[in-house]
C-alpha positions as a printed Julia matrix, in Angstrom:
338×3 Matrix{Float64}:
   7.63   13.35  -29.09
   9.19    9.99  -29.67
   7.2     7.5   -27.6
   9.09    4.41  -28.7
   9.91    2.06  -25.84
  10.16   -1.65  -25.37
   7.76   -3.62  -23.18
   8.58   -7.02  -21.71
   6.92   -9.13  -19.02
   7.86  -11.77  -16.44
   6.17  -13.7   -13.66
   6.64  -11.81  -10.38
   4.88  -14.23   -8.02
   1.62  -15.96   -7.15
  -1.13  -15.01   -4.73
  -2.36  -17.47   -2.11
  -5.17  -18.57   -4.42
  -2.73  -19.33   -7.22
  -3.37  -16.28   -9.39
  -0.25  -14.97  -11.09
   1.19  -11.5   -10.6
   3.19  -10.27  -13.58
   5.8    -7.54  -13.87
   5.85   -5.46  -17.05
   8.98   -3.45  -17.84
   9.06   -0.42  -20.13
  12.51    0.58  -21.41
  13.69    3.38  -23.65
  16.99    3.94  -25.45
  18.31    6.45  -22.89
  18.84    4.07  -20.01
  15.51    4.66  -18.25
  13.19    1.78  -17.35
   9.94    1.43  -15.41
   8.51   -1.82  -14.01
   4.79   -2.13  -13.19
   3.04   -4.99  -11.4
  -0.43   -6.25  -12.21
  -1.07   -6.32   -8.45
  -2.38   -2.86   -7.62
  -0.9    -1.36  -10.79
   2.19   -0.89   -8.62
   5.17    1.03  -10.0
   7.74   -1.36   -8.57
  10.89    0.22  -10.02
  12.07    3.29  -11.93
  15.7     3.1   -12.97
  17.46    6.2   -14.3
  21.04    7.46  -14.72
  22.61   10.17  -12.58
  24.84   12.95  -13.91
  27.73   10.46  -14.13
  25.62    8.01  -16.13
  25.29    5.56  -13.23
  21.87    3.91  -13.26
  19.96    3.43  -10.01
  16.44    2.81   -8.76
  14.76    6.1    -7.82
  11.53    4.81   -6.22
  10.74    2.62   -3.24
   9.81   -0.95   -4.13
  10.24   -4.56   -3.09
  12.09   -7.22   -5.06
   9.58   -9.97   -4.2
   5.81  -10.23   -3.92
   5.48  -11.16   -0.23
   6.28   -7.72    1.28
   3.61   -6.08   -0.89
   0.88   -8.39    0.42
   1.17   -7.1     4.0
   2.25   -3.53    3.29
  -0.14   -0.66    3.97
   2.1     2.15    2.75
   0.61    1.93   -0.77
   4.05    1.73   -2.38
   3.72    2.63   -6.05
   0.05    1.61   -6.25
  -2.99    2.89   -8.11
  -5.28    4.49   -5.52
  -9.07    4.41   -5.86
 -11.93    4.62   -5.99
 -11.2     7.7    -3.95
  -7.64    8.79   -3.21
  -7.0    10.55    0.1
  -9.58   10.89    2.87
 -13.36   11.0     3.09
 -14.57   12.26    6.47
 -16.41    9.79    8.68
 -16.45    7.29    5.84
 -19.62    8.73    4.33
 -20.94   11.15    1.73
 -24.29   12.26    0.34
 -25.06   12.27   -3.38
 -28.37   13.07   -5.08
 -30.18   12.91   -1.74
 -28.82    9.5    -0.77
 -26.28    8.71    1.94
 -23.46    6.25    1.32
 -21.48    4.59    4.11
 -17.99    3.49    3.1
 -15.32    1.14    4.38
 -13.53    2.94    7.21
  -9.86    2.1     7.48
  -8.31    5.13    9.21
 -10.23    5.58   12.42
 -13.59    7.03   11.39
 -12.3     8.07    7.97
 -12.03    6.29    4.65
  -8.48    6.47    3.3
  -7.45    5.65   -0.28
 -10.64    3.79   -1.17
 -11.13    1.72    1.97
  -9.74   -1.51    3.34
  -9.68   -3.21   -0.06
  -9.0    -0.41   -2.52
  -7.56   -0.59   -6.01
  -4.08   -1.1    -4.53
  -5.25   -4.61   -3.53
  -6.8    -5.56   -6.88
  -5.21   -7.86   -9.45
  -5.49   -5.92  -12.7
  -5.8    -7.29  -16.25
  -2.94   -6.31  -18.56
  -2.67   -5.73  -22.31
   0.24   -4.34  -24.31
  -0.42   -2.03  -27.26
   2.89   -1.14  -28.89
   4.83    0.88  -26.32
   1.83    1.22  -23.99
   0.87   -1.0   -21.06
  -2.81   -0.83  -20.17
  -4.26   -2.22  -16.95
  -8.02   -2.62  -16.47
 -10.2    -3.39  -13.47
 -13.93   -3.45  -12.73
 -15.14   -2.55   -9.26
 -18.61   -3.92   -8.48
 -21.55   -1.77   -7.44
 -21.25   -1.35   -3.66
 -17.54   -2.22   -3.52
 -16.24   -0.63   -0.28
 -19.62    1.16   -0.15
 -19.21    3.15   -3.37
 -22.19    3.19   -5.76
 -22.11    2.02   -9.38
 -20.26   -0.67  -11.28
 -17.0     1.14  -12.0
 -14.79    0.24  -14.99
 -11.31    1.79  -14.88
  -8.23    1.64  -17.06
  -4.74    2.93  -16.4
  -2.26    3.32  -19.26
   1.5     3.58  -18.7
   3.96    4.93  -21.29
   7.67    5.72  -21.24
   8.98    7.97  -23.99
  12.48    8.48  -25.31
  12.19   11.97  -23.85
  12.19   10.25  -20.43
   8.56   11.15  -19.81
   6.7     8.52  -17.81
   2.96    9.04  -18.33
   0.12    7.56  -16.31
  -3.32    8.13  -17.87
  -6.61    7.16  -16.26
 -10.09    6.59  -17.7
 -13.23    5.42  -15.92
 -16.99    5.0   -16.34
 -19.7     4.21  -13.82
 -23.15    2.63  -14.12
 -24.53    4.95  -11.41
 -23.67    8.38  -10.01
 -20.53    8.02   -7.9
 -17.4     9.87   -6.81
 -13.94    9.24   -8.18
 -10.43   10.4    -7.33
  -7.58    8.36   -8.81
  -3.85    8.75   -8.27
  -0.57    6.88   -8.14
   1.27    6.51   -4.83
   4.88    6.08   -5.97
   7.49    7.12   -3.39
  10.43    8.92   -5.02
  14.01    8.94   -3.73
  16.47   10.21   -6.31
  19.63    9.37   -4.37
  21.08    8.63   -0.92
  19.01    6.8     1.7
  16.52    9.56    2.54
  14.94   12.68    1.05
  16.56   15.11    3.47
  19.1    16.33    0.91
  16.48   16.67   -1.84
  14.95   20.0    -2.8
  11.28   20.43   -3.7
   9.3    23.07   -5.54
   5.49   23.12   -5.84
   3.65   25.55   -8.13
   0.84   26.39   -5.72
  -0.22   29.69   -4.21
  -2.7    28.01   -1.83
  -3.23   24.87    0.21
  -6.16   23.24    2.01
  -5.61   23.33    5.8
  -6.9    20.39    7.84
  -8.14   19.74   11.36
  -6.74   17.26   13.85
  -8.42   14.41   11.95
  -6.58   15.34    8.72
  -9.87   16.4     7.1
  -9.88   19.75    5.23
 -11.6    22.69    6.88
 -13.1    23.69    3.53
 -10.94   26.77    2.99
  -8.14   27.62    0.56
  -5.35   29.44    2.36
  -2.36   31.27    0.78
   1.01   29.6     1.26
   2.71   33.0     1.39
   4.16   33.62    4.82
   3.81   29.97    5.85
   6.24   27.07    6.06
   4.37   25.56    3.09
   5.53   28.21    0.63
   7.32   25.92   -1.82
   7.1    28.14   -4.87
  10.88   28.16   -4.93
  13.09   25.11   -4.39
  13.33   24.32   -0.68
  15.71   21.91    1.03
  13.6    19.18    2.59
  15.97   18.8     5.53
  15.15   22.34    6.68
  11.44   21.9     6.03
  10.99   18.54    7.74
  13.02   19.59   10.77
  10.91   22.71   11.21
   9.12   23.21   14.52
   6.22   24.9    12.73
   2.84   23.45   13.82
   1.9    22.79   10.18
   4.81   20.35    9.98
   4.74   18.98   13.52
   1.03   18.11   13.38
   1.64   15.53   10.62
   5.27   14.72   11.54
   6.34   16.08    8.17
   4.63   16.91    4.91
   1.15   15.49    4.37
  -0.6    18.42    2.71
  -2.77   19.1    -0.31
  -1.61   21.97   -2.5
  -3.96   23.85   -4.83
  -2.04   23.87   -8.09
  -1.78   27.01  -10.19
  -1.91   24.99  -13.4
   0.57   27.16  -15.29
   3.31   24.57  -15.87
   5.01   21.76  -13.96
   3.12   21.13  -10.74
   6.26   20.14   -8.85
   9.98   19.63   -9.22
  12.02   17.26   -7.05
  15.82   17.58   -7.3
  18.72   15.74   -5.69
  21.86   17.89   -5.96
  24.3    15.08   -5.15
  23.25   12.84   -8.03
  21.88   15.55  -10.31
  18.66   13.58  -10.83
  15.39   15.48  -11.03
  11.72   14.68  -11.6
   9.19   17.21  -12.83
   5.48   16.5   -12.39
   2.89   17.69  -14.9
  -0.8    16.91  -14.44
  -4.37   17.65  -15.43
  -5.41   17.41  -11.77
  -6.16   20.46   -9.58
  -4.3    19.26   -6.5
  -1.07   17.68   -5.31
  -0.84   15.78   -2.03
   2.77   15.87   -0.9
   3.55   13.11    1.6
   7.06   12.77    2.97
   6.66    9.18    4.16
   6.19   10.23    7.77
   4.87    6.83    8.84
   6.97    4.51    6.71
   7.99    1.86    9.2
   7.43   -1.62    7.8
   9.77   -3.99    5.96
  12.85   -1.95    6.79
  11.43    1.38    5.57
  12.0     4.54    7.58
  10.24    7.86    7.92
  11.37   10.41    5.33
  13.11    7.77    3.25
  11.07    8.8     0.18
   8.36   11.24   -0.89
   5.02   10.72   -2.64
   3.78   13.35   -5.1
   0.12   12.38   -5.51
  -1.7    14.28   -8.26
  -5.42   14.26   -7.47
  -8.56   16.16   -6.53
  -8.79   17.55   -3.02
  -9.37   15.41    0.09
 -12.98   14.96    1.22
 -14.34   16.74   -1.87
 -17.66   14.81   -1.75
 -18.37   16.58    1.57
 -16.87   19.95    0.62
 -19.19   21.88   -1.76
 -16.57   24.58   -2.3
 -14.03   22.13   -3.76
 -13.91   20.99   -7.41
 -16.49   18.26   -7.98
 -15.46   14.59   -8.05
 -18.89   13.32   -9.18
 -18.99   10.94  -12.15
 -22.35   10.16  -13.75
 -23.46    7.4   -16.13
 -22.52    8.23  -19.72
 -19.63   10.45  -18.65
 -15.97    9.55  -19.12
 -13.53   10.35  -16.35
 -10.09   11.21  -17.72
  -6.9    12.28  -15.99
  -3.2    12.13  -16.79
   0.09   12.8   -15.06
   3.6    12.95  -16.52
   6.75   12.34  -14.5
   9.57   13.95  -16.5
  12.81   12.25  -15.44
  16.17   13.86  -16.07
  19.38   15.38  -14.8
  19.23   18.97  -13.68
């Protein structure tokens, strides 16, 4: 694989305390570019050609810093320490109870009120790779252990955009990291996109969006996405699984045999395939996008991660990280024309 790409940087804005937010752009020789902010590790832009060679931005992002500072839709951001939900903002580990920052009713969502999406990350460039680092103090948002995390971004000449995570903790803790980029490959919504997810099962949830602890087959349900499905038909479905969350907001149990998901926009020909080391994929169709001119279903997030509420679900894959262990995870977004 040819991983050669060019990396450049520019000042994107300043926070209220004067700290600078920088934008780093990765470009390859095939007309694809990705821009990442040091605020929240945000993927601010992904520009790619359509089947006619016309280049356009295929993710949701803002052109200036101000809208990001008051936005709670997590546009493009690194999510941690724990992506998705933890029930009642608490978990028990090694006989000790931990109470977390609750920012979605009684639940903790995406790491709490001041998660990694709010952090100003340190940046270094190593050849074609951008690496962002951040240290979360012991007790940050209620999570135990001083937590050192790095996120590396690469763009190859094969149009593969890779996000790789590493982390260590000084004390036993839980970790679930993801990226919350919203994809829109063409038009002004995702209704004319098609989606395929390589998952035979999903994790059903209760009225509080917390998993019930079971793995249920998708066969015979509206969530059977093993073949490409038109999102217009899916999102307009009257099925209770869709109506309860006003669209897609579901965790799929990945089969792990190949690409986890494929998003395709027939009108432009653009497609994105998702490959990951993670066991789950949270598919969120932007059901509550409402701020700064955004609309519901205007883009879709494909969040590779462990399952929601795993610290409280003994039957789910473990998310525990102990001192001396290295957490590693990677996801590739393969961008092309299909």
